[in-house]
Structures are given as structure tokens and as C-alpha cells.
N, C-alpha and C positions, 0 to 999 in steps of 0.2 A: 848609400844603401846599407842598412845594418844587417846583422845576422838574422834577425827575426824575419826581414823581408825575404831572404833566401830560403828560410825554412818554410815559409808560405809558398814560395815558387816550387820547391821540392815537393810538397803536399799536393799541389795542383797537377804537376807534371805526373806523378805516378797514378793519381786518380783519373786523369784524362787518358794516360796510356791504357789503363785497364778498361775504360769505357769503350774505347776504340777497338781494342783487340776483342772485347766481348761482342761487339757488333758483327765482326767477321765471323767469330765462332758461331754466333746465333744464325747468321745466313748460312753457314756451312751445314748446320743441324737441320734447317729448313730444307735445304737441298737434299739432305739424306733422308728426310721424311717424305721427299717427292711432292712438296707443296708447290702451287702455282708461283710463276715469278713475281706476281703482284703482291705476295706476302712479303716480300723483302722490304719495300719501302714502309710497308706497315710496321715494321720493327721500329723504324724511326718515329712513327706516328704514336705507338704506344709508349715509347720513351719520353716524348715530349708532352704527352697528354697531362701529366701532373703539373707541368710548369703553367698551363693554361688554367686548369681546374682549381689548383690550390694558390694561384697567384695572390689572392686577397689575404692569405694566411702566411705564407713562407717569409714575406718581407718582415711582418711583425714578429714572426718567430726569430728571424735572424737578429732583429734589433732588441730582443728580449734578454739576451744573454751574451757572454764573450763569444767573439766569432769563432775562436778554435774550437769551442765545445760544440757549436753548431756543426762545424765541419766534420767533427769526430762522429757525431750521431748520424749525420748524413752519410758518411763512408761506411758506417756500420749497416745502415739500410741497404747500400749498394752489396756489402757483402752477403746479406740474406738473399738479395735477388739472384746472385751468381750461384749461391749454394743450392737454391731451389731448382735452377736450371740444371745444375749437376745431378740432382736427385730425380730428374725427369719431367719437372713442370715445363709445359709448352713454352718455347722461346718467346712468344709475343707477351705472355703474362709475366714470365720472368723478367724480360727486359722493362716492362712497365714498372716493376717493383724497383728495379735500378734507377729508372727515371724518376721515380718518387724520392729517392736519396738525392739525385742530381738537383732536382728542383729546389730542395731545401739547401743544397750545397751552394748553389750559384749566388744567391745574395750575400752570403757570408764571404765567399772568396773574392768578390769584387767590392763589396762593402768595407772589407778590412783594409783596402788599400786607401780609401778615402779617410779612415780613422788613422791609419798609420803614417801617412805621408802628406806634405803639404800639396796644395793644389798645383804648384809649379812642377812637381816631378810626376803627375798623373800620366801624361803622355809617355814619358820614359817607363813608368811603371807598368803601363798597358802594353807597351812595346815588349817589355820582358814577358808578361803573363801571356799575351797573344803569341809571341814567339815561342815560348816554351810549350804552350798548349799545342800549337801546330807541330812542333818537334814531337811532342807526345802522340799527335795523331799520325805523323809519318811512321814513328816506331811502332804504334799500337796497330795500324793496319798491316805493317810489315811482319810484325810478331804474330798477329792473328793469322795472316796469310801463310806464314811458315808453318805455324802449329796445326793448320788444317791440312797440310800436305801429308799423305798417307806415309810417305818414307820417313819424314821427321817424326811423326807421332809413333811409328813402329820402332824407331831408334830409342825414343824416350821410354816407351813401355818396356823395352827390353833391359833397362837398366834396373838391376836388382840390388836393392839394399839388404844387406845381411840383417837378420832378426827383426826386420820391420815389414809388416804386410800393410800396404798403403790402401788396399782396397780399389786402387785405379785399374780399370781393366780394359777400357775402350780409349780411342783417340779423342773422343769428345770430353770424356772425364779427365784425362790428362791436360787437355787445353784449358778447361774450366778451372782445374786445380791451380795451374800455373797463373791464370788471370786472378783468381781468388787472392793468391799470394801478393800480387801488386796492390790490390785494395788494402790488404793488411799493412804493407809498407807505407802507403798514404796515411792510414789511420794513426800509425806510429808517429809520423811527422806532425800530425794535427796536435798531438799531445804536447809537443815542444814549441808551439807557436806562442809567442808572448801575449799577454793580455795588453790591450791598447789603452786601458784606463778610462775609456769612455763610458759615460753613464748609459745604463740601459733602461728601456721602458718596459715596465711590467707588461706581460703578455695579456691582453684583453680576453676574456673568456667568452664574451658574447660575439657569435659569428656574424650576426646582422651589422653590429658595429665595426667589424673588421672589414666586411664587404663594402660598407658606406665609406670607411676611411680610405680603402684601396680605390674606389671609384673617384673619390676627391682628388687623390694623388694623380690618378690617370688623366683626368681633366686638366690638372695644373700642369702637368708636363707637356701634354699636346698643346696647350695655350700659350706656352712659352715659346717665342720666336726661334730661339736657338735650340731649346729642347725637342721642338716638333721636327726640326730638320734633321737633327742627329738621330733622333728616334725613327723617322721614316727610313733613313739610310741603313741603319743597323738592322731594323726589322726586315728590309728587303734582302740585305746581305746574307743573314742568317737562314732565311727560308731558301734562297738560291743556293747558298753553300751546302746546305744539307741534301738538297734534291740533285746537285750536281754530283755527289758522291755516288748515287745509284745510276746516274746518267753515265758516268765514266765506266762503271762496271759493264753495263750493256754496250755501250759504244766500243770498249776495248775488245769485247767479243765479236761484234760485228765487223769492226773496221780492222782490227789488228790480230784477230784469232786468238786471243789470250783467254785463259781460264780464270777462276776466281783468284788464285794467288797471284798471276801476272797482273790482273786489274788491280788488285790492292797496291801494287807497287806504283802504278800510275796515279792512284790517290795520293800516294805518298809524295809523288812529284808535284801534284797541285799544292799540297800542304807545305812543300819545301818553298815553293814560289811565295806562298802567303808569309812564311817566316821572313824570307828575304824582304819583302815589302814591308813587313812590320818592324823590322830593324831600321831600314831606311827611313821610315816615318818617324820613328822615335828620335833618330838623329837629326832630321831635317826639318820637321815640322813642330812648331810650338802650339800650345793650346789656342792662342789668339789667332793664329793662322789656319786652324783646322778645316774650316769650311771651304778653303780653297781646293780641297782635294776631290770635291764632288764630281768634276768631270771625268775624273779616273773610272768611276762607277759606269759611266756611258762606254768608255773605251773596252772595259772589262767585258760588258755585255756583248759588244760587237765581235771581241776576240773569240768568244765561244762558238760564234757561227763559223769560224775557221775549221772547227773540229769536223764539219761535214765534209771537207775536202781533203782530209788527212787519212792515208792508209799506210803509212811508214812510221815505225816506232821512233826512227831517228828524227823525224819531223815532229811527231806528237809530243815527245819529251820537252823541247824547248818552248813550244806553244802553250803547253799546260803550265810550265814554270811561269811563263809571262802572264797568263791568266790569273794565276795565284799571287803573283807579285803586285799586279794592279789592285787585286782585291785586298791584300794585306796593307798596302800603302794608303788606301783611302778609307779602310774601316777603323784602323788603330786611332786616328786622330778623332774621328766621329764618336768612338766609343769613349774616349777620355772626355770630350766636350760634353757627351750626355751624362756621364757619371758626375762631372763638375756641377752641371745645372740641377741635376737630380739631388745631389748632396746639399746644395744651396736652398733649394725649394722644399725638400721634404725629409731629408735623411737618407743615408746611405742604403740600409736594407730595403726600404720602401721603394725607393727609386730603382733599385736593381730588380725588384719584384715586377714593377711596372714595365721595365725593359724586358724582362724574360717573358712577361705575359704576351706583349706584343710580337717579340722575336719568334716565340714558339708557336703562336697562333699562325704566324706566317709559314713556319716550318709544317704545321698540321695541314694548312691549306694547300701548300705547293707540293709536299710529297704525297697528300692524298690525291691531289690532281694527277701527279705522275702515276700514280697507282692505277687510276681509272683509265689513263691512256695506255698503260700497259695491258690492262684487262681487254681494252679494245683491239690490241695487237697493232697499235700505230707504229710505223717505222721509227727507230731510234733517231734517224737523221731528221725526220719531220718534227719529233720531240725537241731535238736540239735547237732547230730553226725557231721553233715557237718559244722556247725558253730564252734563247738569245735576244730576240726582238722584244720580249716582255721586259727583261731585266734592262736593256738600253733604254727603251721608251719610258719606263717607270722612273729611271735615274734622270732622264731629260725633264720629266714633269717636276721632280723634286728640285732640280737646279732652277727652273723657272719660278718655283713656289719661293725659293730662298732669294731670288732676285726681286720678286714682288714684295717680300718682307723688307729687304734692304730699302727699296724705294719709299715704303710706308715709314721706316725709321728716318730716312732722310726728310721726308715731309714734316714728320713730327719736330725734328731738330730745328727746321727752319722756322716753324711757327713758335717755338720756344725762343728762338733767338730774336724774333720780331717783337715778342712780349717784353724782353728785356732791353 
């Protein structure tokens, strides 16, 4: 791996760190506004809405110029969203603007890997980027959870810089100022990402053409027998993973008696498990063998059911680590396979945009469903049981789908052998 690769990783780390710290800060602000609990999952809904609505355009945008420039522009949009939240814009609206930047950022951050590296290194590179992203999630929720503690915020506000009036007067403003500085660091790293030298397609200005092109790419990836399986797995994983963030917060309060700061630490525990699984997958699973990890998705879904039996933090921590590790181990090879098939079929930016559309549509549906269940005051234990069985059952169906594809491939192979 070259220096340029590590600069890409650093930019991704700080950007993801700020995204996750900002989510916790926004939840804290909503609590301070005494908003209903079902507003919290709507934060994620507002964040990912741009991924779905703009899917036809962000891929083409990412492929129209050097990826470092796309990443810099996207981080700048995130800074605008964070700044508007600082000045009092409702968290749902401000976080939606940050999501707009993230939607444009994602095709560039993944697409640059396929431009920068040979396909044989994609699983390793995905292990790196997923591992670092998960570490950023861990630190982001920990940093966000620490900053929203009244005693931490009071200590920071008490720091007096001579001859400098920062204008920061409340704990929320202090938290958002620190998170904004993390976005600035990410933007600085973006400026030092090397150009890969890949030719870029001029951005078409006709939105009808872009929608038609996106629809063609969407069908192309879903019709590919390896692409459809990896896309189905990653779509389910991201919808389930983002919903699990909010489930853990409510479960930690109900089962373990933890507040928001304590619950964010448990979110970090799940993320630590994902990082462990991602690293192991990068070491042990090649691109050719990636589909062999599908059964772990079923195991992960069933492990979540164990949360309903846990009321002790000493048991909760290893269980959450194990859930995360299974998730990381099966999603990293699937993600690498999907990127490889997408790059072969249609180009990096377009394939990542298709992937983001499906994955974030899943997040919209699953977090929206969770918000409805929260509005109905359904027990968190019933929600966990439904969530677990849904994930395990869907992964079993995907496994059967892949096996059917393999049988069809074998039959086609036998027919071709007979012809020869």
C-alpha cells in the first residue's frame, strides 16, 4: 500500500468520526428539546434520504472529476450542515444536509479504491476501510457520548483563551464546534489525495439521461449472478446495522439501566466487534472465496435474539462483540465482491451509487419501521425478537438464492461441455 492509500484512509477516518459524533450530539439536542423518542431514528432517515433521492446523480458526479476533489466538496457540505446545527437549525434538517454531503462522498471514497488498487487487493483494502470506519464509529460515539455529558461540557466551557472570544456559550455549541473541527481535518486530508490518472466522464446535464443511465446500471447489477447476491447481503447488512444502533440505545436503558453516554459505549462495543471481523476477513478470505461467508449472516441474526436474555453488562459486552465480529467477517468480502463486479460492469462511481441506493433504501425502510414500532410503544424485547428473526430469515433466503444460482451455472457448464 502506498502513501496515497493511507491518506485516503485518514480522510475517511476523520469524516466518519465526525459523522458519528454528530449523530450522538443531535440525539442529545433532541432530548434537550423534549422531542418524542421516535424522532431519534428519524435522524438516520433524514441523513440517508439523499443517498436514495440523489442516487442517479452522485455516481455520475463522482466519475466526472478526480475523486479527491469530490471528497473535498462533499466534506465542505458536511461542514455547512454542522455549522447550521450550531446556529440553531433543527437537528433533523441540519443532519439531512450532512447526509447530502455523505451521499456525494461515498461513491468517491469507495470508487477511488478500484481506481487506485488492483482487484486482488480489494478485499484487503476493504478490510482497511471498514476496519478504520468502524474504529471511527467507536471513537465517534465515544467522543459524542463524552461531549454530551454535562460535566465534560462544563469543563470545556470553563477553558478561557486569553484575548480570544470564541462565542461558544452552551454545551451543545462546544460539542458542535469540536465536531466541526474534525470535518475540517478530513477536508485537509482530501486535498493531499493523489490523482489516480483515470479518465473522467464529462457530467451529463440532462437529468432524464442520468436517471435512465442509473436505472440501466441498477438492472445490470441485479441481473449479475454474483452482483445480485453481494448486493442483497450488503443491502440487508447496512439496514440492519443502522437500525441496531438505535435498538442498542433503548435496550441498554431497559435491560442495563444505562443513559445515553453509557449506551454509546455499547454501540462502540458492537463496532469493535465489526472491526475484529473485518480484519480477520481481510486476512483469511480471498475475493474468489467471498461467497462462503454468507451463513455467518444467519448466525449474526440469531445472536441478536440473545440480547433479550441479557441483563448483566458483563454478559452484554462479549455478546455484542460477537455479533459485531460476525457482521464484519461476512460483510467485508461481500462488499469487495460487489465493488469488483460493479467496476467490471459499469465503472466505480456508478456501481457505488447503485450500492448506496439499495443500502440506504434499506436503512430508510428499517429505521422507519423501527420509528413506527417506537411510536406504537412496542416493547424493546419484542422489537429485538422481530429484528433478529427477520435478519436470520432473510439471510437464509439469500443463501438459498445463491445455491440456486450455482445449480444453474453448473447446468449451463454441463450443456457447454456436451456441445464441445
